[in-house]
SEGU-358638 format. One record per residue: residue number from 1; x, y, z of N, C-alpha, C in turn. Coordinates in nm, 4 decimals. Layout:
<rogus>
seq/n.east/n.north/n.up/ca.east/ca.north/ca.up/c.east/c.north/c.up
NUM/X/Y/Z/X/Y/Z/X/Y/Z
...
</rogus>
This chain:
<rogus>
seq/n.east/n.north/n.up/ca.east/ca.north/ca.up/c.east/c.north/c.up
1/8.3234/17.8301/7.4103/8.3502/17.9767/7.4512/8.4869/17.9894/7.5207
2/8.5547/18.0893/7.4619/8.6875/18.1171/7.5096/8.6644/18.1824/7.6616
3/8.7766/18.1602/7.7389/8.7613/18.2174/7.8756/8.7570/18.3484/7.9033
4/8.6437/18.3866/7.9724/8.6233/18.5228/8.0018/8.5819/18.5362/8.1500
5/8.6526/18.5927/8.2391/8.6263/18.5994/8.3654/8.6013/18.7451/8.4008
6/8.4806/18.7767/8.4541/8.4310/18.9041/8.5146/8.4629/18.9171/8.6591
7/8.5231/19.0120/8.7058/8.5565/19.0289/8.8515/8.5031/19.1812/8.8855
8/8.3950/19.2022/8.9302/8.3387/19.3086/8.9690/8.3217/19.3156/9.1068
9/8.2994/19.4504/9.1628/8.2635/19.4566/9.3036/8.2905/19.6024/9.3538
10/8.3085/19.6087/9.4750/8.3158/19.7372/9.5521/8.4446/19.7788/9.5505
11/8.4811/19.9158/9.5412/8.5991/19.9779/9.5507/8.6568/19.9256/9.6911
12/8.7906/19.8835/9.6691/8.8489/19.8495/9.7982/8.8302/19.6938/9.8545
13/8.7449/19.6196/9.7669/8.7369/19.4733/9.7966/8.8314/19.3815/9.7306
14/8.9159/19.4458/9.6557/9.0267/19.3495/9.6094/9.0196/19.3018/9.4618
15/8.9319/19.3685/9.3928/8.8989/19.3382/9.2457/9.0223/19.3458/9.1671
16/9.1127/19.4524/9.1679/9.2241/19.4819/9.0918/9.3287/19.3693/9.1276
17/9.3595/19.3521/9.2597/9.4512/19.2548/9.2991/9.4240/19.1043/9.2819
18/9.3006/19.0610/9.2838/9.2486/18.9296/9.2404/9.2717/18.9205/9.1042
19/9.2201/19.0065/9.0321/9.2168/18.9888/8.8656/9.3714/18.9850/8.8250
20/9.4593/19.0574/8.8748/9.5902/19.0718/8.8330/9.6530/18.9213/8.8544
21/9.6447/18.8740/8.9861/9.6902/18.7442/9.0041/9.6218/18.6235/8.9434
22/9.5095/18.6435/8.9329/9.4348/18.5484/8.8552/9.4809/18.5413/8.7023
23/9.4939/18.6562/8.6507/9.5309/18.6666/8.5059/9.6756/18.6081/8.4891
24/9.7524/18.6397/8.5776/9.8937/18.5814/8.5850/9.8920/18.4338/8.5948
25/9.8245/18.3836/8.6854/9.8201/18.2327/8.6860/9.7555/18.1599/8.5890
26/9.6637/18.2278/8.5300/9.5877/18.1580/8.4201/9.6377/18.2083/8.2863
27/9.7304/18.2980/8.2937/9.7994/18.3423/8.1549/9.6774/18.4006/8.0768
28/9.5963/18.4960/8.1219/9.4856/18.5759/8.0718/9.5261/18.7241/8.0800
29/9.4873/18.7907/7.9677/9.4912/18.9425/7.9600/9.4094/18.9997/8.0633
30/9.4477/19.0984/8.1474/9.3689/19.1708/8.2600/9.3359/19.3086/8.1937
31/9.1897/19.3338/8.1873/9.1609/19.4626/8.1446/9.0666/19.5253/8.2208
32/9.0716/19.6591/8.2449/8.9940/19.7444/8.3279/8.9644/19.8813/8.2788
33/8.8934/19.9817/8.3245/8.8789/20.1013/8.2935/8.9894/20.1695/8.2478
34/9.0955/20.1625/8.3584/9.2190/20.2437/8.3402/9.3024/20.1796/8.2171
35/9.3007/20.0529/8.2004/9.3927/20.0064/8.0816/9.3167/20.0418/7.9462
36/9.1869/20.0317/7.9486/9.1197/20.0778/7.8174/9.1422/20.2177/7.7872
37/9.1338/20.3115/7.8879/9.1576/20.4576/7.8828/9.3023/20.4688/7.8322
38/9.3977/20.3961/7.8880/9.5254/20.4041/7.8295/9.5540/20.3810/7.6957
39/9.4815/20.2784/7.6538/9.4689/20.2224/7.5158/9.4261/20.3294/7.4205
40/9.3134/20.3920/7.4554/9.2504/20.5215/7.3690/9.3463/20.6143/7.3678
41/9.4053/20.6474/7.4579/9.5003/20.7642/7.4565/9.6157/20.7287/7.3677
42/9.6723/20.6205/7.3883/9.7906/20.5594/7.2994/9.7476/20.5597/7.1545
43/9.6285/20.5135/7.1327/9.5837/20.4779/6.9950/9.5639/20.6182/6.9186
44/9.4936/20.7077/6.9943/9.4496/20.8328/6.9296/9.5520/20.9460/6.9371
45/9.6653/20.9099/7.0102/9.7825/20.9862/7.0319/9.7449/21.1214/7.1091
46/9.6535/21.0967/7.2157/9.5965/21.2115/7.2945/9.6640/21.2188/7.4228
47/9.6628/21.3352/7.4899/9.7018/21.3438/7.6279/9.5789/21.2987/7.7164
48/9.5971/21.2684/7.8319/9.4778/21.2355/7.9223/9.3981/21.3610/7.9403
49/9.4536/21.4707/7.9521/9.3947/21.6161/7.9482/9.3053/21.6354/7.8302
50/9.3616/21.6031/7.7134/9.2802/21.6256/7.5960/9.1570/21.5253/7.5820
51/9.1701/21.4130/7.6221/9.0543/21.3000/7.6365/8.9530/21.3736/7.7315
52/9.0054/21.3990/7.8464/8.9142/21.4562/7.9470/8.8338/21.5716/7.8947
53/8.8977/21.6512/7.8209/8.8273/21.7794/7.7720/8.7293/21.7345/7.6567
54/8.7676/21.6350/7.5723/8.6700/21.5800/7.4734/8.5389/21.5265/7.5372
55/8.5568/21.4522/7.6557/8.4523/21.3917/7.7265/8.3687/21.5046/7.8003
56/8.4213/21.5937/7.8488/8.3505/21.7159/7.8941/8.2715/21.7862/7.8026
57/8.3255/21.8065/7.6978/8.2616/21.8765/7.5871/8.1476/21.7935/7.5131
58/8.1370/21.6596/7.5440/8.0359/21.5819/7.4776/8.0923/21.5317/7.3396
59/8.2218/21.5698/7.3129/8.2811/21.5007/7.1861/8.3037/21.3597/7.1829
60/8.3116/21.3003/7.3021/8.3413/21.1607/7.3389/8.2513/21.0924/7.4391
61/8.1803/20.9867/7.3878/8.1013/20.9145/7.4962/8.2028/20.8116/7.5626
62/8.2851/20.8341/7.6593/8.3706/20.7557/7.7112/8.3238/20.6216/7.7567
63/8.2198/20.6257/7.8341/8.1574/20.4982/7.8647/8.1176/20.4087/7.7678
64/8.0646/20.4698/7.6576/8.0201/20.3963/7.5364/8.1602/20.3479/7.4705
65/8.2490/20.4174/7.4528/8.3851/20.3570/7.3853/8.4536/20.2595/7.4725
66/8.4378/20.2782/7.6110/8.4957/20.1567/7.7074/8.4234/20.0288/7.6929
67/8.2831/20.0490/7.6718/8.1979/19.9267/7.6705/8.2275/19.8632/7.5337
68/8.2357/19.9419/7.4270/8.2722/19.8823/7.2975/8.3970/19.8064/7.2957
69/8.5062/19.8617/7.3416/8.6432/19.8072/7.3560/8.6217/19.6646/7.4436
70/8.5581/19.6859/7.5554/8.5391/19.5694/7.6494/8.4695/19.4610/7.5729
71/8.3724/19.4860/7.4897/8.2910/19.3780/7.4231/8.3989/19.3159/7.3118
72/8.4862/19.3860/7.2518/8.5956/19.3225/7.1545/8.6682/19.2203/7.2524
73/8.6990/19.2509/7.3704/8.7838/19.1699/7.4595/8.6995/19.0416/7.4780
74/8.5881/19.0634/7.5102/8.4897/18.9516/7.5657/8.4924/18.8574/7.4069
75/8.4578/18.9203/7.3012/8.4616/18.8286/7.1913/8.5717/18.7618/7.1601
76/8.6935/18.8100/7.1947/8.8215/18.7642/7.1667/8.8450/18.6486/7.2760
77/8.8172/18.6782/7.3892/8.8246/18.5689/7.5103/8.9602/18.5851/7.5510
78/8.9997/18.4897/7.6527/9.1343/18.4839/7.7009/9.1649/18.6027/7.7940
79/9.0486/18.6545/7.8668/9.0571/18.7741/7.9381/8.9940/18.7744/8.0838
80/9.0560/18.8532/8.1755/8.9814/18.8745/8.2967/8.9499/19.0269/8.2827
81/8.8290/19.0754/8.2990/8.7899/19.2080/8.2851/8.7428/19.2372/8.4345
82/8.7801/19.3471/8.4846/8.7770/19.3727/8.6244/8.6994/19.5111/8.6611
83/8.6714/19.5281/8.7611/8.6041/19.6468/8.8153/8.4902/19.7059/8.7401
84/8.4838/19.8251/8.7341/8.3456/19.9014/8.6721/8.3285/19.8386/8.5415
85/8.4337/19.8104/8.4512/8.4316/19.7584/8.3234/8.3711/19.6242/8.3241
86/8.3930/19.5418/8.4133/8.3248/19.4089/8.4255/8.1634/19.4319/8.4534
87/8.1274/19.5406/8.5280/7.9903/19.5623/8.5388/7.9196/19.5928/8.4092
88/8.0024/19.6496/8.3114/7.9448/19.6922/8.1864/7.9179/19.5655/8.1153
89/7.9792/19.4519/8.1415/7.9811/19.3229/8.0650/7.8713/19.2135/8.1328
90/7.8072/19.2442/8.2185/7.7213/19.1521/8.2876/7.6177/19.0904/8.2020
91/7.5868/19.1383/8.0883/7.4779/19.0892/7.9991/7.5492/19.0221/7.8987
92/7.6749/19.0009/7.8872/7.7440/18.9052/7.8063/7.7784/18.7807/7.8760
93/7.7843/18.6678/7.7966/7.8353/18.5348/7.8352/7.9675/18.5456/7.8797
94/7.9831/18.4704/7.9884/8.1270/18.4764/8.0609/8.1352/18.3345/8.1181
95/8.2661/18.2927/8.1276/8.2960/18.1583/8.2026/8.2575/18.1773/8.3392
96/8.2917/18.2867/8.4124/8.2736/18.3013/8.5445/8.2425/18.4560/8.5642
97/8.1400/18.4920/8.6511/8.1073/18.6006/8.6939/8.1073/18.6426/8.8388
98/8.2046/18.7121/8.8939/8.2358/18.7184/9.0371/8.2047/18.8580/9.0844
99/8.1534/18.8753/9.1991/8.1250/19.0091/9.2829/8.2111/18.9971/9.4096
100/8.3006/19.0924/9.4289/8.3576/19.1166/9.5561/8.2889/19.2074/9.6420
101/8.2773/19.1803/9.7792/8.2270/19.2973/9.8587/8.3154/19.2787/9.9944
102/8.3006/19.3822/10.0717/8.3794/19.3891/10.1992/8.3027/19.5111/10.2686
103/8.3285/19.5072/10.4191/8.2763/19.6014/10.4964/8.3382/19.7317/10.4746
104/8.2564/19.8422/10.4661/8.2867/19.9622/10.4316/8.4248/20.0212/10.4990
105/8.4262/19.9959/10.6285/8.5485/20.0442/10.6949/8.6739/19.9754/10.6431
106/8.6691/19.8588/10.6298/8.7882/19.7854/10.5580/8.8082/19.8350/10.4228
107/8.7217/19.8608/10.3474/8.7418/19.9012/10.2269/8.8083/20.0435/10.2287
108/8.7546/20.1215/10.3117/8.8059/20.2746/10.3347/8.9585/20.2523/10.3687
109/8.9909/20.1699/10.4626/9.1228/20.1626/10.5104/9.2130/20.1161/10.3884
110/9.1699/20.0246/10.3140/9.2467/19.9520/10.1949/9.2693/20.0774/10.0950
111/9.1778/20.1430/10.0649/9.1954/20.2672/9.9734/9.2845/20.3670/10.0128
112/9.2551/20.4074/10.1422/9.3430/20.5092/10.2133/9.4912/20.4569/10.1936
113/9.5211/20.3432/10.2303/9.6619/20.2815/10.2345/9.7079/20.2911/10.0816
114/9.6332/20.2419/9.9876/9.6890/20.2119/9.8562/9.6986/20.3616/9.7863
115/9.6220/20.4384/9.8080/9.6253/20.5863/9.7417/9.6891/20.6977/9.8244
116/9.7373/20.6571/9.9607/9.8005/20.7543/10.0338/9.7291/20.8812/10.0622
117/9.5941/20.8490/10.1033/9.4919/20.9547/10.1370/9.4416/20.9250/10.2634
118/9.3705/21.0280/10.3300/9.3135/21.0195/10.4550/9.2077/20.9127/10.4693
119/9.1772/20.8697/10.5728/9.0721/20.7826/10.5900/8.9458/20.8410/10.5607
120/8.9093/20.9741/10.5929/8.7835/21.0419/10.5523/8.7822/21.0473/10.4038
121/8.8714/21.0772/10.3407/8.8927/21.1004/10.1894/8.8559/20.9718/10.1269
122/8.9149/20.8508/10.1892/8.8980/20.7311/10.1262/8.7409/20.6732/10.1506
123/8.6817/20.7176/10.2509/8.5405/20.6951/10.2802/8.4493/20.7537/10.1823
124/8.4973/20.8821/10.1420/8.4036/20.9526/10.0580/8.4058/20.8977/9.9138
125/8.5451/20.8440/9.8729/8.5719/20.7872/9.7459/8.4933/20.6559/9.7404
126/8.4834/20.5787/9.8585/8.4096/20.4383/9.8575/8.2532/20.4763/9.8317
127/8.2243/20.5713/9.9076/8.0729/20.5953/9.8968/8.0427/20.6522/9.7608
128/8.1259/20.7295/9.6903/8.1018/20.7834/9.5689/8.1073/20.6730/9.4557
129/8.2134/20.5722/9.4983/8.2130/20.4607/9.3812/8.0968/20.3680/9.3873
130/8.0535/20.3450/9.5292/7.9336/20.2670/9.5260/7.8160/20.3043/9.4603
131/7.7903/20.4407/9.4764/7.6731/20.5121/9.4103/7.7077/20.5076/9.2578
132/7.8195/20.5303/9.2170/7.8457/20.5205/9.0747/7.8090/20.3804/9.0029
133/7.8689/20.2830/9.0908/7.8618/20.1487/9.0289/7.7048/20.1066/9.0380
134/7.6437/20.1298/9.1582/7.4929/20.1106/9.1618/7.4158/20.1708/9.0499
135/7.4508/20.2978/9.0302/7.3861/20.3759/8.9176/7.4024/20.3150/8.7781
136/7.5215/20.2657/8.7442/7.5665/20.2208/8.6349/7.4835/20.0890/8.6055
137/7.4829/19.9962/8.6899/7.4025/19.8766/8.6729/7.2470/19.8922/8.6598
138/7.1989/19.9920/8.7356/7.0643/20.0243/8.7157/7.0324/20.0741/8.5857
139/7.1139/20.1774/8.5460/7.0973/20.2344/8.4223/7.1129/20.1261/8.3009
140/7.1991/20.0439/8.3019/7.2387/19.9430/8.2018/7.1234/19.8316/8.1980
141/7.0999/19.7758/8.3149/7.0211/19.6626/8.3215/6.8940/19.6601/8.4130
142/6.8683/19.7713/8.4629/6.7386/19.8089/8.5634/6.7469/19.6916/8.6675
143/6.8783/19.6832/8.7282/6.8936/19.5759/8.8331/6.9765/19.6488/8.9473
144/6.9681/19.5918/9.0592/7.0546/19.6380/9.1746/7.1840/19.5531/9.1424
145/7.2885/19.6454/9.1625/7.4342/19.5911/9.1373/7.4881/19.4806/9.2130
146/7.4206/19.4605/9.3435/7.4530/19.3521/9.4216/7.3547/19.2374/9.4171
147/7.2696/19.2199/9.3047/7.1617/19.1096/9.2867/7.2373/18.9833/9.2635
148/7.2372/18.8820/9.3480/7.3130/18.7644/9.3356/7.2796/18.6864/9.2094
149/7.1596/18.7221/9.1480/7.1340/18.6422/9.0237/7.2166/18.6937/8.9080
150/7.2854/18.8112/8.9275/7.3857/18.8624/8.8177/7.5192/18.7917/8.8236
151/7.5412/18.7126/8.9218/7.6746/18.6630/8.9378/7.6862/18.4947/8.9732
152/7.8065/18.4495/8.9427/7.8250/18.3089/8.9764/7.8737/18.2762/9.1130
153/7.9465/18.3830/9.1504/8.0027/18.3738/9.3000/7.9963/18.5273/9.3432
154/7.9670/18.5367/9.4680/7.9759/18.6655/9.5519/8.0793/18.6213/9.6618
155/8.1754/18.6996/9.6888/8.2765/18.6706/9.7834/8.2868/18.7938/9.8691
156/8.2812/18.7718/10.0069/8.3093/18.8762/10.1167/8.4614/18.8603/10.1454
157/8.5135/18.9602/10.1042/8.6656/18.9775/10.1262/8.7213/19.0378/10.2459
158/8.6302/19.0668/10.3271/8.6497/19.1502/10.4575/8.7652/19.0714/10.5457
159/8.7303/18.9383/10.5704/8.8396/18.8859/10.6380/8.9207/18.7714/10.5662
160/8.9056/18.7656/10.4503/8.9799/18.6726/10.3492/9.1170/18.7364/10.3236
161/9.2233/18.6463/10.3193/9.3480/18.6887/10.2609/9.3450/18.7003/10.1125
162/9.4176/18.7582/10.0585/9.4307/18.7607/9.8949/9.4392/18.6092/9.8580
163/9.5152/18.5417/9.9006/9.5354/18.4051/9.8626/9.4020/18.3186/9.8756
164/9.3381/18.3398/9.9847/9.2098/18.2743/10.0100/9.1043/18.3161/9.8978
165/9.0929/18.4334/9.8817/8.9914/18.4878/9.7827/9.0388/18.4262/9.6485
166/9.1565/18.4380/9.5918/9.1931/18.3936/9.4792/9.1713/18.2405/9.4773
167/9.1977/18.1720/9.5597/9.1705/18.0218/9.5693/9.0371/17.9943/9.5593
168/8.9573/18.0744/9.6187/8.7933/18.0510/9.6069/8.7489/18.0717/9.4545
169/8.7961/18.1787/9.4042/8.7620/18.2002/9.2607/8.8215/18.0977/9.1628
170/8.9443/18.0636/9.1770/9.0026/17.9400/9.1059/8.9297/17.8227/9.1270
171/8.8815/17.7866/9.2329/8.8031/17.6671/9.2611/8.6602/17.6740/9.1770
172/8.5943/17.7649/9.1856/8.4798/17.7859/9.1179/8.4907/17.7655/8.9748
173/8.5981/17.8394/8.9317/8.6397/17.8482/8.7803/8.6725/17.7077/8.7343
174/8.7435/17.6387/8.8170/8.8029/17.4853/8.7731/8.6378/17.4095/8.7670
175/8.5707/17.4038/8.8733/8.4367/17.3412/8.8701/8.3478/17.3697/8.7302
176/8.3344/17.5096/8.7089/8.2637/17.5415/8.6073/8.3140/17.5113/8.4664
177/8.4472/17.5128/8.4540/8.5180/17.4979/8.3064/8.5705/17.3502/8.3102
178/8.5624/17.2757/8.4070/8.5952/17.1440/8.3919/8.7312/17.1251/8.3663
179/8.8254/17.2191/8.4083/8.9770/17.2193/8.4001/9.0310/17.1554/8.5062
</rogus>
Protein backbone atom coordinates (compact mmCIF):
# COMPACT_ATOMS: atom_id res chain seq x y z
CA UNK A 1 0.00 0.00 0.00
CA UNK A 2 1.22 3.47 -0.82
CA UNK A 3 1.62 5.90 2.07
CA UNK A 4 -1.65 7.37 3.33
CA UNK A 5 -1.63 9.25 6.62
CA UNK A 6 -4.90 10.52 8.09
CA UNK A 7 -4.59 13.28 10.67
CA UNK A 8 -7.94 14.18 12.12
CA UNK A 9 -8.97 15.74 15.36
CA UNK A 10 -10.39 18.73 17.09
CA UNK A 11 -10.29 22.27 15.71
CA UNK A 12 -7.29 23.97 17.29
CA UNK A 13 -5.49 20.75 18.22
CA UNK A 14 -2.86 21.23 15.50
CA UNK A 15 -4.05 19.01 12.65
CA UNK A 16 -3.12 21.43 9.87
CA UNK A 17 0.25 22.45 11.30
CA UNK A 18 1.29 18.87 11.98
CA UNK A 19 0.02 17.62 8.61
CA UNK A 20 1.86 20.36 6.69
CA UNK A 21 5.15 19.72 8.47
CA UNK A 22 4.80 15.95 8.21
CA UNK A 23 4.01 16.29 4.51
CA UNK A 24 7.07 18.49 4.01
CA UNK A 25 9.38 16.10 5.86
CA UNK A 26 8.03 12.97 4.18
CA UNK A 27 7.56 14.60 0.76
CA UNK A 28 3.84 13.81 0.73
CA UNK A 29 1.00 15.89 -0.71
CA UNK A 30 -1.21 17.41 2.00
CA UNK A 31 -4.94 17.51 1.33
CA UNK A 32 -7.78 18.95 3.39
CA UNK A 33 -11.28 20.28 2.81
CA UNK A 34 -10.03 23.75 1.88
CA UNK A 35 -7.57 22.44 -0.73
CA UNK A 36 -10.23 20.20 -2.25
CA UNK A 37 -12.73 23.06 -2.44
CA UNK A 38 -10.06 25.20 -4.12
CA UNK A 39 -9.46 22.34 -6.56
CA UNK A 40 -13.18 22.13 -7.36
CA UNK A 41 -13.46 25.89 -7.88
CA UNK A 42 -10.39 25.98 -10.16
CA UNK A 43 -11.43 22.92 -12.18
CA UNK A 44 -15.01 24.09 -12.72
CA UNK A 45 -13.95 27.72 -13.16
CA UNK A 46 -16.38 28.84 -10.46
CA UNK A 47 -16.14 31.50 -7.83
CA UNK A 48 -16.47 30.46 -4.21
CA UNK A 49 -19.76 32.35 -4.13
CA UNK A 50 -21.08 30.39 -7.12
CA UNK A 51 -20.11 27.09 -5.51
CA UNK A 52 -21.73 28.13 -2.22
CA UNK A 53 -24.94 29.02 -4.08
CA UNK A 54 -24.93 25.64 -5.86
CA UNK A 55 -24.51 23.84 -2.52
CA UNK A 56 -27.24 25.94 -0.91
CA UNK A 57 -29.62 25.23 -3.82
CA UNK A 58 -28.94 21.50 -3.60
CA UNK A 59 -27.27 21.37 -7.03
CA UNK A 60 -24.04 20.07 -5.51
CA UNK A 61 -23.53 17.60 -2.67
CA UNK A 62 -20.28 19.19 -1.50
CA UNK A 63 -19.59 16.59 1.17
CA UNK A 64 -20.06 13.80 -1.38
CA UNK A 65 -17.78 15.51 -3.89
CA UNK A 66 -15.10 16.12 -1.24
CA UNK A 67 -15.29 12.49 -0.13
CA UNK A 68 -15.02 11.27 -3.73
CA UNK A 69 -11.96 13.41 -4.46
CA UNK A 70 -10.35 12.36 -1.16
CA UNK A 71 -10.94 8.71 -2.09
CA UNK A 72 -8.99 9.32 -5.30
CA UNK A 73 -6.09 10.68 -3.22
CA UNK A 74 -6.23 7.62 -0.95
CA UNK A 75 -6.11 5.29 -3.97
CA UNK A 76 -3.17 7.22 -5.42
CA UNK A 77 -1.26 7.31 -2.10
CA UNK A 78 1.63 9.55 -1.20
CA UNK A 79 -0.67 11.79 0.80
CA UNK A 80 -1.46 13.22 4.20
CA UNK A 81 -5.18 13.93 4.51
CA UNK A 82 -6.04 16.17 7.41
CA UNK A 83 -8.90 17.62 9.36
CA UNK A 84 -12.54 16.97 8.58
CA UNK A 85 -11.65 15.27 5.29
CA UNK A 86 -9.53 12.71 7.17
CA UNK A 87 -12.63 11.82 9.21
CA UNK A 88 -14.40 11.02 5.93
CA UNK A 89 -11.67 8.46 5.13
CA UNK A 90 -11.70 6.47 8.39
CA UNK A 91 -13.28 3.49 6.66
CA UNK A 92 -10.38 3.26 4.19
CA UNK A 93 -7.02 1.52 4.66
CA UNK A 94 -4.27 3.90 5.72
CA UNK A 95 -0.66 3.62 6.79
CA UNK A 96 -1.48 5.61 9.93
CA UNK A 97 -4.65 7.10 11.40
CA UNK A 98 -4.04 9.85 13.95
CA UNK A 99 -6.49 11.75 16.16
CA UNK A 100 -5.36 15.00 17.81
CA UNK A 101 -7.13 16.55 20.76
CA UNK A 102 -6.51 19.28 23.32
CA UNK A 103 -8.28 21.08 26.14
CA UNK A 104 -11.07 23.34 24.93
CA UNK A 105 -9.55 26.51 26.39
CA UNK A 106 -6.22 25.87 24.69
CA UNK A 107 -7.94 25.18 21.38
CA UNK A 108 -10.03 28.34 21.65
CA UNK A 109 -6.90 30.44 22.32
CA UNK A 110 -5.11 28.89 19.33
CA UNK A 111 -8.10 29.50 17.04
CA UNK A 112 -8.53 33.09 18.29
CA UNK A 113 -4.85 33.84 17.65
CA UNK A 114 -4.74 32.16 14.24
CA UNK A 115 -7.96 33.75 12.96
CA UNK A 116 -7.68 37.11 14.73
CA UNK A 117 -11.05 36.75 16.47
CA UNK A 118 -12.20 37.15 20.05
CA UNK A 119 -11.84 34.29 22.51
CA UNK A 120 -15.64 34.05 22.79
CA UNK A 121 -16.00 33.75 19.00
CA UNK A 122 -13.26 31.13 18.97
CA UNK A 123 -14.99 29.11 21.71
CA UNK A 124 -18.18 29.12 19.64
CA UNK A 125 -16.27 27.95 16.55
CA UNK A 126 -14.58 25.18 18.53
CA UNK A 127 -17.93 23.99 19.92
CA UNK A 128 -19.58 24.15 16.47
CA UNK A 129 -16.70 22.29 14.90
CA UNK A 130 -16.72 19.57 17.57
CA UNK A 131 -20.43 19.00 17.04
CA UNK A 132 -20.04 19.00 13.24
CA UNK A 133 -17.22 16.45 13.35
CA UNK A 134 -18.99 14.28 15.92
CA UNK A 135 -22.11 14.33 13.77
CA UNK A 136 -20.14 13.52 10.60
CA UNK A 137 -18.53 10.40 12.08
CA UNK A 138 -21.82 9.29 13.63
CA UNK A 139 -23.63 9.74 10.30
CA UNK A 140 -20.94 7.97 8.25
CA UNK A 141 -19.93 5.17 10.60
CA UNK A 142 -22.40 5.09 13.50
CA UNK A 143 -19.43 5.58 15.84
CA UNK A 144 -18.29 8.27 18.25
CA UNK A 145 -15.59 10.41 16.64
CA UNK A 146 -13.23 10.00 19.61
CA UNK A 147 -13.56 6.19 19.69
CA UNK A 148 -9.94 4.98 20.13
CA UNK A 149 -10.61 1.90 17.99
CA UNK A 150 -10.86 4.17 14.92
CA UNK A 151 -7.25 5.37 15.23
CA UNK A 152 -3.71 4.06 15.53
CA UNK A 153 -2.59 7.03 17.61
CA UNK A 154 -4.49 9.52 19.74
CA UNK A 155 -2.38 12.45 20.86
CA UNK A 156 -3.16 15.15 23.41
CA UNK A 157 -1.51 18.33 22.10
CA UNK A 158 -2.49 20.50 25.08
CA UNK A 159 1.04 20.67 26.44
CA UNK A 160 3.07 19.29 23.54
CA UNK A 161 5.10 21.53 21.28
CA UNK A 162 4.55 21.21 17.56
CA UNK A 163 7.92 19.46 17.28
CA UNK A 164 7.07 16.94 20.04
CA UNK A 165 3.73 16.10 18.41
CA UNK A 166 5.32 15.67 14.97
CA UNK A 167 8.04 13.51 16.52
CA UNK A 168 5.44 11.24 18.12
CA UNK A 169 3.56 10.83 14.84
CA UNK A 170 6.79 10.18 12.92
CA UNK A 171 7.92 7.57 15.47
CA UNK A 172 4.67 5.61 15.18
CA UNK A 173 4.77 5.95 11.38
CA UNK A 174 8.34 4.59 11.24
CA UNK A 175 7.43 1.72 13.55
CA UNK A 176 4.32 0.78 11.54
CA UNK A 177 5.86 1.11 8.11
CA UNK A 178 9.27 -0.35 8.91
CA UNK A 179 11.01 2.75 7.55
